[in-house]
N, C-alpha and C positions, 0 to 999 in steps of 0.2 A: 681643138678649142675646149677650154675647161668649162664644164657645165656650172651654171649658177647654183649656189647652195640652196637647198630646199628650205621651206618654212620650218619643218621639223628639225633640220640640222641647226638652224639659227637658234631655236629654243633650247636644243640640247647643249649648245655652247654656253648658255647663260650661266650655269653654276661655275664653270671654269673662269668666265670673265669676272665673276663676283669674288674670285679669290685673288684678284689683282688689286692691291691696295691703292695704287695711284689711279687706277681707272675708277674704282669706287669713290675715291675722293672727288674726282672730276664730276661724277654723276651727282654727288651731294652738292657740289658747287653749282651745278645746273639747277638743282631744286631751289637753292637760295636765290639765284638771280631771277628765276621765273616767278617765285613767290613774291620777291621784291617788286618786280615789274607790275604784277597784277594788284598787289597791295597798294602801291602808290596811286594807281589810277582809280582804284576803289575808294581810297581815302579822299580823292578829289570830289567824289560824289557823296559819300556818307558823312564826311567831316567838314567839307567845304572850307578851303583855305580862306583866311581873312581877306576881305576885299572883294570876294566874288560869291560868298555864301548867299544862297537864295536867288542868285541871278543866273538863270539857266543859260542865257546867251553867253555870258562871261565864262561859265563853266565849260560850255562846249568849245569856246575859243581856246581856253587853256588846255583842254584835252587834245585839241587839234594842233596846238603850237609845236609839238614835237614831230609832226609828220614829215617835215623836210629832212629830218635825220634819217628816216627810213629810206628816203630816196638818195641822199648824199652818200651814205656808207657803202652801198653797192658800187657806186661810181668811183669811190676811192679805193676799191679793192686792190688795184695794182700797187698803190702806195702802201696800203696796210700789209700786203704780202712781203714787203721788204723785211718785216719782222717775223721771226719764227712764231708759229701758232701758240706755243706755251707762253711766250712773252706777250703776245696780243691778249690772251685770256687774262693774265694777271693784271696787265695795265688797264684793260677794259673794266675789270671788276673793281679795281682801285678807283678809277675815274667815276664809276657808277656810285660807289659809296660816298665819295667826296661830293658829287653833285646832289645826292639826296640829303646829305648832312647840311650842305649850303642851303638847300631849299627849305629845310626845317627851321631856319632862323630868319628867313626873309618874311617878316611879319607884314602882311598886307601889301607888299610890293609885287604886284602880279607880273610885271615885266621881267623882273629878275627871277621870279619863280618859273616863268616860262622858259627862260634861258637855262635854268637848272634842269628842268625837265627835258629840254632839247639835248643837253649834254648826257643826261641819264639814258635816254632812249638811244642815242648814238652809241654809247658804250655797250648797251645790251645787244644792239644790232651788230656790233663788231665782235662781241664775244661768241655769239651763237655759232657762226661758221667756223671759227677757230677751234671751238670745242669739238665739232664734228670732225675736223681735220685730225685732231689729236686722237679721238676715238678710233678713227680709221687706222692710224698708226699703231696704237696700243692693242687693238683687238686683233690685228694681224689677219689670220685666216678665218676668224669668226666675226667678220665685219657686220654681217647681217644681224647677229645677236647683239653686237656692240651698239649699233645704231638703234635697234629696238629698245635697248635699255636707256639710251639717251632720250628717245621719244617718251618713254615712260617717266623719266625724271622730269622732263618738261611739263607733262600733264599733271604730275603730282605737285610740282611747284605751283603751277597755275591754279590748282584746286585749293592749295593752302593759302594763297594770297588773300582772297576775300575773307577767309576765317581770321587771318591775322589782323586785317584792317578792322573787321567787325569787333573782335575782342578788345582792340585798343581804341575804339571810337570815343570812349570817355576821356581819353588823353588829348583829344583834339588833333587837328591836322599836323601840327608840329610834332606832337608826341608820337604819332604813327610814323612819320618820316624819320624821326630819330631812331626808333626801333628798327626800321627798315635799313637804315645806314649801318647799324650794328650787325644786322643779318648779312649785309653785303661784305662787311669786314670779315665775318666768318667765312663767307664764300671765297673771298680773296685768299685767305689762309689755306682753304681746302684746295685751291687751284695751284698753290706753290709746288706741290710734289711733281707736277707736270714739268716744271723747270729742271728738277733733278733728273727726270727721264731724259730731257734734252742733253744734259751734261754727260750722261752715260752713253748717249747715242748721238754724237756730233754729226 
């Protein structure tokens, strides 16, 4: 039985993993999606979408409206796995960008904004496990280091999200969401090299 790699071996593999452009692009895409996720929900609090600003109960309901997506996506795993992981990541990033862009123009209509957030969270929840799957494949014999870098990317993105929302708070809720949508478009472009990897390795 092959022994599990040690923590030291995982860290020693990190420089080698960072020399893989497609893998680095995927980590950068992870940063964008996590920054976007945290920024959107920070914006709900600091900028207050029209129609619910100042109403704590309405804000709480809006923030909780996307929770069903976190339950539904794992249940839909057998269906989602009919698509290859790189395809899932690219599609999820694209849907997330579209949902946030749609939410940015829904002035005062809380119901449609809640649906946009539902689609956004579902896309993020679908992207995360697909990214891990790709990392496992690309990292090959250094999977411990690969997953460690993925976790680092997630934490970095989550840390940048509030900074982004705070810096753009003067632009209002719609302005923050438009910036987040652009960030997610960048993330989508960064995830495209994973498709090239799939073509080279059918």
